[in-house]
C-alpha positions as CSV (number, residue, x, y, z in Angstrom):
1,M,237.4,-71.6,8.3
2,T,235.1,-71.0,11.3
3,T,233.1,-68.5,9.3
4,A,232.7,-71.1,6.5
5,T,231.4,-73.8,8.8
6,S,229.1,-71.4,10.6
7,T,227.8,-70.2,7.2
8,T,227.1,-73.8,6.1
9,A,225.4,-74.6,9.4
10,A,223.2,-71.5,9.1
11,A,222.4,-72.5,5.5
12,A,221.5,-76.1,6.6
13,A,219.3,-74.7,9.4
14,A,217.6,-72.4,6.9
15,T,216.9,-75.3,4.5
16,T,215.4,-77.4,7.3
17,T,213.1,-74.7,8.4
18,T,212.0,-74.0,4.8
19,R,211.5,-77.8,4.4
20,L,209.4,-78.0,7.5
21,L,207.3,-75.0,6.4
22,S,206.8,-76.0,2.8
23,P,203.3,-77.1,1.9
24,T,204.3,-80.5,0.5
25,T,206.1,-81.4,3.7
26,T,203.1,-80.3,5.8
27,H,200.8,-82.4,3.6
28,Q,203.0,-85.4,4.0
29,T,203.2,-85.0,7.7
30,L,199.4,-84.7,8.0
31,L,198.9,-87.7,5.8
32,H,201.4,-89.7,7.8
33,S,199.8,-88.8,11.1
34,T,196.3,-89.5,9.8
35,L,197.2,-93.0,8.6
36,F,198.7,-93.9,11.9
37,S,195.8,-92.4,13.9
38,F,193.3,-95.0,12.3
39,T,195.2,-98.0,13.3
40,K,194.0,-99.8,16.4
41,P,196.4,-99.8,19.3
42,K,197.1,-103.2,20.7
43,T,195.3,-103.8,24.0
44,I,195.9,-106.5,26.5
45,R,192.8,-108.1,28.0
46,L,193.0,-109.7,31.4
47,A,191.0,-112.8,31.9
48,T,188.4,-112.4,34.6
49,K,186.1,-114.9,36.2
50,L,182.3,-114.4,36.2
51,H,180.6,-115.3,39.4
52,V,176.9,-116.3,38.9
53,S,174.6,-116.5,41.9
54,S,172.1,-118.9,40.3
55,P,172.5,-121.7,37.8
56,T,172.1,-120.6,34.2
57,N,170.5,-123.8,32.9
58,K,167.2,-123.3,34.9
59,P,164.4,-121.5,33.0
60,I,162.8,-118.5,34.6
61,S,159.3,-119.4,35.6
62,A,157.9,-115.9,35.9
63,V,158.1,-115.3,32.2
64,K,154.8,-116.0,30.4
65,P,154.8,-118.2,27.3
66,S,154.8,-116.0,24.2
67,Q,154.2,-118.9,21.8
68,E,150.7,-118.8,20.3
69,T,148.8,-122.1,20.2
70,I,145.6,-122.4,18.0
71,F,142.5,-123.7,19.6
72,F,140.2,-123.3,16.5
73,D,141.0,-122.1,13.0
74,G,138.3,-122.3,10.4
75,G,135.5,-120.7,8.5
76,A,131.7,-120.7,8.8
77,H,129.9,-124.1,9.2
78,Y,129.3,-125.8,5.8
79,G,125.7,-126.7,6.9
80,D,124.9,-123.0,6.9
81,L,125.9,-122.7,3.3
82,V,124.1,-125.8,2.2
83,A,120.8,-124.9,4.0
84,N,120.9,-121.3,2.6
85,L,121.6,-122.6,-1.0
86,L,118.6,-124.9,-0.8
87,L,116.4,-122.1,0.5
88,G,117.8,-119.6,-2.0
89,F,115.5,-120.8,-4.8
90,T,112.8,-118.6,-3.2
91,L,113.2,-114.9,-4.0
92,V,112.6,-114.0,-0.4
93,W,115.6,-116.0,0.9
94,L,118.0,-114.8,-1.8
95,P,119.8,-112.1,0.2
96,L,120.4,-114.5,3.1
97,T,121.8,-117.0,0.6
98,L,124.2,-114.4,-0.8
99,A,125.3,-113.6,2.8
100,A,125.9,-117.3,3.5
101,V,128.0,-117.7,0.3
102,L,130.1,-114.8,1.3
103,R,130.5,-116.1,4.8
104,G,131.4,-119.6,3.5
105,F,134.1,-118.5,1.2
106,F,135.6,-115.3,2.6
107,L,135.3,-115.5,6.4
108,R,137.7,-117.2,8.9
109,Y,137.7,-117.4,12.6
110,R,140.8,-118.1,14.7
111,F,140.8,-118.6,18.5
112,T,144.3,-118.9,20.1
113,N,145.5,-118.8,23.7
114,L,146.4,-115.1,23.2
115,R,143.6,-113.5,21.0
116,V,140.5,-113.9,18.8
117,T,141.0,-113.1,15.1
118,V,138.4,-112.5,12.5
119,I,139.7,-112.5,8.9
120,S,137.4,-111.4,6.1
121,G,137.4,-109.8,2.6
122,L,138.1,-111.2,-0.9
123,T,141.8,-111.6,-0.3
124,G,141.7,-111.7,3.6
125,Q,142.9,-108.1,3.9
126,D,140.3,-107.2,6.5
127,R,141.5,-108.5,9.9
128,S,140.3,-107.8,13.4
129,D,142.2,-108.9,16.5
130,F,141.3,-108.5,20.1
131,S,142.7,-110.2,23.2
132,Y,140.8,-112.0,25.9
133,K,141.5,-109.1,28.4
134,V,138.9,-106.9,26.7
135,I,136.1,-109.5,26.7
136,K,133.2,-108.7,29.1
137,D,130.6,-111.3,28.1
138,V,130.1,-114.2,25.7
139,Q,126.7,-115.4,24.6
140,V,125.6,-118.1,22.1
141,V,122.6,-118.4,19.8
142,P,122.1,-121.9,18.3
143,R,121.0,-122.4,14.7
144,F,119.5,-125.3,12.8
145,I,118.8,-127.7,15.8
146,G,122.2,-126.7,17.4
147,E,124.5,-127.9,14.6
148,W,126.1,-124.5,14.4
149,G,125.5,-121.2,16.0
150,D,126.4,-117.6,16.5
151,V,128.8,-116.4,19.2
152,I,128.2,-112.9,20.4
153,I,131.2,-111.4,22.3
154,T,130.6,-108.2,24.2
155,L,133.8,-106.1,24.8
156,K,134.5,-103.9,27.8
157,D,133.9,-100.7,25.8
158,G,130.4,-101.9,24.8
159,T,131.3,-103.2,21.3
160,K,129.5,-106.3,20.2
161,V,131.3,-108.7,18.0
162,D,128.9,-111.1,16.2
163,L,130.5,-114.3,14.9
164,R,128.0,-116.0,12.7
165,S,127.7,-119.7,11.8
166,V,130.5,-120.9,14.0
167,P,131.0,-124.7,14.2
168,R,131.6,-126.1,17.8
169,F,130.1,-122.8,19.0
170,R,129.4,-124.0,22.6
171,E,132.9,-125.3,23.0
172,I,134.4,-122.1,21.6
173,A,132.2,-119.9,23.9
174,K,133.3,-121.8,26.9
175,Y,137.0,-121.5,25.9
176,C,136.6,-117.7,25.4
177,T,134.9,-117.3,28.8
178,S,137.6,-119.4,30.5
179,M,140.4,-117.5,28.8
180,A,138.8,-114.1,29.7
181,S,138.5,-115.1,33.4
182,A,142.1,-116.4,33.4
183,T,143.5,-113.2,32.1
184,V,141.5,-111.2,34.7
185,A,142.9,-113.4,37.4
186,D,146.4,-113.0,36.1
187,D,146.0,-109.2,36.0
188,V,144.8,-109.1,39.6
189,E,147.7,-111.2,40.8
190,E,150.2,-109.0,38.9
191,S,148.7,-105.8,40.3
192,G,148.7,-107.1,43.9
193,V,145.1,-105.9,44.5
194,P,143.3,-108.2,47.0
195,K,140.6,-110.3,45.4
196,G,138.1,-109.9,48.2
197,F,135.8,-112.6,49.6
């Protein structure tokens, strides 16, 4: 009787070891452990108080405004186009008339508080932008009794940007000069270099 029970116990142990080592059981065990490994464990979060040294509703004054405001946005002066069309009946003036027509229809100037933009081309695909930091000098040339004029901007690298037939050209030139000097003053203050006498 003892030998029969020991034989059945040995047979049961052999079956459990073969069951554990069989490939289907190993696959089921791996599948079971993989499924449970992707579940998120429950975590307990403790409530903590955040101590702020300054009030959060006050804006920071050191941050510069990034919003762009437009000072002037428009094309060449319409008087330039009309005057050149009237003088275009002479063959000598015809190339200048063609240039005035192209300026009148396909050229735009935009002066904002951050940059100067010149948009040209048939579909406006040619665009030139530069900031006031790179402006060295601004000059004006009046045209047709001062009704419109050219604004010539010299950049710090020596490049000359010629803006032709600009309406309100004196006001725009003063604005460019004041914005260029303001950006230079801001750069000096930020770098901490003394201004001198």
